[in-house]
N, C-alpha and C positions, 0 to 999 in steps of 0.2 A: 363212357358213362352215359345213361340214361338221364335226360334234364328232366326233373319231376314235374315241371309246368308242363311238359308234352302231353297232350290230351289222348294219347294212342300209345300207351306204353308198351305193349306186346308187338309194336312194328315201328320203332323208333328212327328216325331219319333226322340227321342234324340240320338239314335245310329247310327249314320253316321258320315262320314268325307270326305273331298272334295278331289278329285283328279286334280283340277286346278292347274296350275303353268306350270312348263317347262317339256315339253315333246321332244322327238327327233322326227324330221319331215323332210320331203323332197318331190320334185316334181316327177312326173314319166309322163312326156308328151307323151312319147311314149308307152303308157298302152297298146295300140291296138295291138302293135307288139312284146310285151314282155309277159311272163307268170306271172301269179300271184304268184308263187312259187319262180320265180326270184325277184320279187318286195318286197316280204315279207321277204326274206333272205338278201336282199342287205343293206349294212350301209347305215343311214341316215347322211347327211352332215349338218343337219340345227338343230336349236332349235327354238321351237314355245311357246309363251305364250297362254296357254289355259285358259279362252275359247275364245279368241279373234281371228277372222279370219285373214288368212294371207295378205289380202289386207289393213288391218289396221295398223296404227304405233306401236299400244300397243302391237301387236302381236311378235314384234321384227323383221319380215319379211319385211312387209310394202311394198309388189310389187303388183301392179295393173294389171299387165300382166294376161292374161288368162292362166290357168293350169288345166286341167281338171280332174287329178288324184293326190290325195294327200295320204301320207302316214303318221301314227302317232304312236308313239310307246313309251311306259313307263313302266319302271320296278316298282312293287310295293312291298315294304315289308310288308308283313302281320303282324297284331297284334295280341295279344290275344283275344280282343274283336272281330276281324274280324273271328275267328275260332269257335265262339260260333254259335249254331244253322245254319242258313241259311246266305249265303253272296250273296248280290245281287248288280249287276253293272249297274248303272242308267247313261243315257244320257238325257240333258233336251231338246237340239235340236241339230240336225246336217243337214246341206244343202250340198248334198240333198240325195244321196244313200250311204250308209255305210254297209261294213261287218266287223265283229269284231272276232279277235282271242285271245284266251288266249293260250299262248306258242305256241304250232303248230297246236292248234284244233280250227275248226272254230265254233263259239258258236252261230251265227245268223247274220240277216241283217234285214236292216229297210231302207224303201223309203219314202222321204217327208221330207222336210226342216223345218218343224215348230213344230212337235209334240214329245212328251217324249215316251221313250222305256226303258226296262230295260232287263236283262240276269241274271239268277241264276247260279251263279258261284260256287257253295258250292262243286263240286267235286274236286276243288283246293285249298280249305281253309286249307289242311292239310301241303301246302308246306310253305316253309320260304319266297319264293320270286315268283311271277308270273309275266309275260309280257302280256302287253296288247298291240296288234296292231290293228289298224283301217285302212282300206282302204276306202277312201272317193272318189266318182265321182259326180262331178258337171259340167254339161255341159251348153252350152248356149243356149239350146233348149228353143224357146217361147213355147213349149209345158208344160214345167214344171210350176207349180204354183209357181211365183217367185216375185209377189208383185211390189215394185219399183225398184227391180234390173233389170239394163239394161241386154240385151241379146245381144247387140252389143256395140257402144262405148257410153259411159254415155252423156247423153245430156237433156237439158230441165229438166225436173221433173223426170228423170230416171237417177239411181244413180249407182255407183260403185258396182258390184256383191260382195256379201258375201259368201264364200264357205268354208264348213268344220264344225266343232264344233264351234258353237256359243253361247251355254248355258252350264251350270255347268255340269260336270261328277262327280259322286260321289259313293261311296261304303256305303252300309247300311245293318247292321247286324239284322236280325230278328231271332225269335224262330223258331224250326221246322214247327211248326203250327202258323201261323201269320196273322193279318189283312192286306189283300191283297188290298182292295179297299173298300173305304166307299164314301156314299152320302148321305148328309144330306139336309132336305128342310123343311121349316117351312110353314105351309099353315092352313087356318082357325085359330085355336088356339092349334094346335099340330105340335110338331118337330116330324119329321118323317126320321129316319136315316135307310138306306140298308147298311148291312156290309156283304162284301164277303171274307171267309177266303180262305186260297189257299187248305185247306183240313178240313173236320169235326174234332172236338176235343173231344175225348171221356172223359165224365164227365166234359164236358166244359160249360160255361155261358159266356155270353157278357154282360157288365154291361155299361150304358151311364150314366154320370152325367152332368148335365146342370147348368151352373152358368150364372148370369148377374152382371156385374159391380163386380165380386169378390164373390157376395153372391150366395151359392147354392140355387136353386131354386127346383130341383127335381132330380130323377134318376129311372131307371127301369133295369131290367135283364131278358134274355131270355136264354133258352139253346141252345148250337150249337154243341151237340154231335152227331147228326145225318144228320146235313146238314151243306153245305158250306155258304149260304146266310141266314142271319138274318134280320129280321125287328124290329125295337124299335120304339114305339109311345109313347110321353110323352105330357099330355095335359099341356098347361101353362095358368096361372092366369095373369090378369093385363099386357096383352101383350104392349111391346115397339116396335113400328114400326121403320123399318130402312127408312131414306131419306136423301137428301142430306144436309138437315138442322140439322137433328138428326140421324147420322149412328149408331144406336143402334144394338149390335151384341150379340148374346147368344153364349157363350164358351162351348165346348163341350169335355169332356173326355170318350173315349172309352178305356174299359178294357177287355181284354182276360183272362178269370180265369179258372184254372184248381185245382181242390181239394182246394180252398180257397187262391191259389197263384197266382198272377199276373204276367202272362208270356208274355204279349204285350200290349203296351198303344200307343193310337195315340191322338193327340190333333186335334181338328178342331172347326169350328164355324158356325153358320148360322144365318139368320134373316128373320123376318117377311116383306115379302115386296111384295105388288101385283102390277102387271103392266098390264093396259088395255089402249086403246085409244077410242077417242070419236072424232065427227068432229071438236071440240076444239084443239085436240092434245094429248098429252101423259098424262096419268093419272099415279100417283103413290099413291098407297093406297088411291084410290078415289079421289086424289087432283090434279088438272091440274098443271102440272110443266113445265113452259116454258124450251125449250131447247137453252141454252146460250153456244153453244159448240165451241171449237177450234180444227181443223184438226192437228193430231199429227203423225209424220211419224216413231217417234221412231229411230233415227240415231243419232251418236256422231261423231266429226270429228277424235278423235283418236282411236276409239274403233268401229266403224261402227255399227252394227245390236247390240252389246253388251253394257250394261251400264258401265261406266267406274269405278264405286265403288258400292258397295252394296245398299246404299241408295239414289243413283240418282235417282231411279224412284220415291221414295218419294219426293224428292226435286223438280222434274218436276211437278209433281201434285200440290204441294203447291206453286210452281211459277205460274201455270195456274191460280190456285184458286186466288192468289193476285193480279192478273191482271182483275179479274172480271168474269172469266167463270166458269160455274158450271158443266162442264163435256167436253169431247173430244170424238172426231171420232177418233178410232186408225186405221189409214188408212193403208190398204193393207198389213198388218202384224200381225200375232197371237203373241203378247207381252209374254215377260216372265212373268209366274205367280204371281211373287211378285209385278209386276205392279197393278194387280187386289186385290192383298193383302193390298195394300197401298189405294187404291180407295176404297174399302171396309170400311177402318178404318178411311179415312178422309172424305166420302160422297160424291165422285166425280163419276159422271155419265158418263158411258163408253158405245159407240158403238162400238162393236167389228166386224171386218172386214176381210174377206177372202182376202188372196193373189191372185191375178188374176193370170191366164195363159193368153198367147197372141195368141195361135193358137188352134183352137178347134180339139181335137183328142180324142180316146177312151183312149190312154193311160195317157194323162195329165187330162183328167175329171173325170177318175177312181181315180187317185191320189188327186185330188181336193176334190171329196166327201169323200174319206176315211179320209183325215185330217179333214175336216168340222166335221163328226162323231167324231173323236178322240178329238178334240177342245170341241166340246160339252161336252163330259165327263170329260175333263180336268178342265173346266171352269165353270160347272154347278153350283156350290155353291157359286159363287162370287155375292152378291146381287148389287153390283155395275154396273154390265154387263146388261143393259134393253134392247139393241136392237142388232139384228145381222144382219150384211150386207152380202148378198151372193157374189154380183156382182156390180162393179163400171164401169159407162159410157160404157156398152157394151163391155169392154175389153174382147177380146176372143171370143166375139160373136157379131161381129160387125154387121153382116146382121140380127140380130134378128128382126127389124122391119117387115121383110117379110119372113124369114126362120122357116116354122112350126118345123123343127127338133129341132132348138136351142130353141124355145119357148117351146116345150115339154119338153126338157132338163132341162131349168131353172124352170118350173113349177114343175117338179118333184123332182128337187133339194131343193127347197123351200119347198116342202112337206115332204122330208127327214129331215129337219132341224125342222120343226115345230113338228113332231110326235116324234123326239128325246128330244125336249125340249119345251113343251106347254107355259112355263113360261114366254116367251120373245116374243117380237115383231120382225118379221121377214121382211128385205126390200130385195127385189128380185135385184133390178139393179138400185143403186143410181145414180141419175142426169137425167135420161131420159129413154125412151123407156121402160117402167114399163108393167107388166102384171097388170090386175085388180087385185089390193092390197089393204093392211090395210093403208099405208101411201106412198105418193107420194112425191118424192124428185126432186129438180132442181139445177142445177149449172149455175151459170153467171158469168162473170168476167169483166162486165162492172165497170168502175170506176167513171163513172158520174152517181150519184144517180137517175138523172131523166131515164135515159138510162136502170139503173138496174130495175126500176119500170116498164118501157116498156116492158122489155124482160119477167118481171114475169107475167104480163097481158096477153102478147102473149101465155106463156105457158099455163095459167089458161085456155085460150079459144082453147086448143090443136092446137095451130098454132108452126110452126117452131121457135126455140128460143134456147137462151143458147149457150155455147162454139161452138158447131158445127151446130146450127139450127137445132137441133133435136125435135121431138115431144114427150110429156110427156109420151104417151102410145103406145103399139104396135097396129098396124090394125087400126090406127085412132080411137081407142075405147073412148067413152065419158067418162069425168071424173065424178064420182060420186059426188054430191055436199055436201055428208057426209063424203068423203074421206079427212083426214088430209094433209095438204101441208107443206112443208118445204123446206127452202132455204140452202142446205147442202154443197154447196161450193161457196163463193164468197170472194171478196178483194183481196188477193194476193199481195198486195201493195209492192212494191220493196223499201225499203229504205236502201241506202247505203251513210251514211256521208263521207266515203273514199271509193271511188270504188276500185276494186281489179284488174281490168283489164277486157279484152273482154270475158273470160271465164264464166263471171257472168251471170245468166239467172233470168228472171222475168217476170210477166205478164204486159205487157204494160209499161207505163211510170214508170221512176225512179226517186224517190225523194231523194234530197240530202240536204235538210233542214228539221229539225225536226218539225217546225211550220207547213210547207204543208203537211208532212206526217201524224201528228196528226189531221189536219182539216180535209182531206179527209177520215182518218179512222173513225173519230167521224160521218161525213154526211153518211157514208156507214152503220155504225152500226145502226143510226138512221132511214135509209131507211128500213133496214132489220127487224126493229123491228116494223114498221109500216107497212108492205107490206099487202095488203088485203087478208083475209083467211089463213094467215100463222100462223102456229103453233110452229113455232121456226127457229132457224139459226145456222149455223156451219162455222166461219170464218177461211179462208185460210191465214197464217198457225202459228203454234206455233213457229218453229224454222227453221232458215235457214239449209239447208242440203246440203253440198259440193256446186255445183255451182248455186243452187236455192236460191236465197236472198229474198224470200217473208216471213220470219220468223218477228215475234214480237221480239224475242231474236235471238242473233246470234248462230251458232253451239255451241259454249261453254256456253251457256245460260245466256248470258249477255243481258239484255233488251236494245232495241235500244234508248228507251226514258224512263224515270223514270216509275216505276210500278205504281206508283200514277197517272200518266198523262194516261197512257195506260188505268187503269182502269176506270178513269173519262169517257174516250170514250165508252168502253164496256158497261158501265153502264148507257151511255145514259144520261149524266148529265154536 
C-alpha cells in the first residue's frame, strides 16, 4: 500500500523519512556584497516550518516583503536505516535557485522552481549527525518561469511570490544497486515498463508483478546483470480502460533480485487510456469526452503554494467533482505529484500547464524548456493528465502575432513536448494567437451571455475578440473547419456576500446576492454548453486567491453557495 504522504507516488519505496518541520532560517538581503562563506558560517536567527515558504503564515515567518537570499539549515541525526546501502537527499521543489551543502562540502545545485532533484549523500552516512545547509536565490526577474507569482506588487490576478522550499524534503535509503527510474505505460494490450538502475547488478534480475483490484494477473522477469536499463512487457487480457467514470488502474510491483533475494522494491501503477482528438473534441478510448473544467490556481491562504495537509489535494478534487466538474485546468503551476495521484484514482481530468515567464530571454526560455522536459518525465505515468498547455495568453511572447523568432521558439517548444510525450494533446498558446494546431482555445470574460456568444462568433471568423481583442491565430491564418475549438476561460464572476474592502479584485461587476450570482452563473454555463462548434469549456475559477475573489469557493474551500446549487448550474439543469 502506498503511503499517501510519500512525495513521489508513482515510484513508492517504503524506506524513506520526511525532513519537513522546523529548520533554522534567515534572510541575507546583502548577498551581493557578502561572501558565500560568510553566509554559510553565520548564525541563523529565525526558525521556519518547511515546506511552507516564508511568505505564508504557516511557515512561522509570514513576511511578504521581498528577500532575495534565503539560508536554511538543519541538523539530522542519522538512523540505522539511513546507514544501509546508499542514502539519497530529495527535494520536491524549491523556488528558484538552490545550492546545497552537507557540513562544509558543496554537493550540488539546481535551477527552476517546480521540478524535483536529489543528491547521493552516501559519503556522510557513517556520521552520527550531518548538517544540511541550503542557500536559495529567488529574484523578482520576469525572465524566471514564475506562473502567477507577481514580479512587482501583487495585483489583480498576480499573487504574492513564493520563495524557497515549497514541497517535501526527504531522505531515502536504497541498496547499493537500486531502481533509479521507472516508467510504465499501457498501450494496445501490453503493459510496458522501462526500468533504469544506477548500475548493472551481477546475477541480477528484475521482476514485474501486475495486479488489478488486488488480484494478480501476470508477472515477468528479465536479466539486469549486464545493463542499467531493462524493458519489461506483459500482455494483458480482458483490459479495463481508465476514464473519468471508471478510473481503473493496474498496480505494479517492481522487484530487483539477486540470487533469489529481493534487494529493492518499488510500487507504481499504470492505466490503459488512449487520447485523441477529432473535429468534435477530445476522445478518450475512442469516446467523445466533453470538457467540463474549472480553472484551478493551487493556492491556499495560510500555506501559499503548498497544500495545508496531506489530503488537501484529494479534498480539492472531490470538492470540484461534487460541484459538477469532470476536470480542471491546473493554471500556471506544475502541481505537487500527489495531486495527480488523486486525480488518477478519482477519475479527474487534468490539463497540466507550464508556469509562464514574462520577459523573453535566452536565460528564461532555457530554464522553461528544461523544466518542461523534467515535468514530462516526472508526470508521464499519470493517466489523468490528458492535455499539456505550453503557453497562456502570449505571456512572455506578447508580440508573437508578428514576431517570427517567437513563433519559431513556440513551434520548436511544442515539438519538444510532443516528442517527449506523444500520448497527450499539446496546446501551444491557450487563449488566442495560436499556431496551426490540434485544438484552438479562446478566453472571454463577457458576463452577458449574448455578448459572450457574439465574442465567440467573432473568434470563429478570425476577427479580433476576447479579453484583449486578439485574433485566434497568428498571421491571420485561417481556422481549419476540422479543428476542435474550446472556451477555456470564461465567467470569473465575483461573488462577495460580505465585501472585504478596496483591495479585493474581480472581473467586472461584483455580486452581493446569492440568487443573482447563481442566475448569471447558470446563464453563462448554458451559453458555454451551447456555443456553436465548441468541444468544451473551462470556468474561471475554483477558489478565491488572495485579492482575487472570482472563486466558486473562498480560499479556505468554503463554497459561496451550497454545492448542490452550484452543481445544478454547472450541470445545466
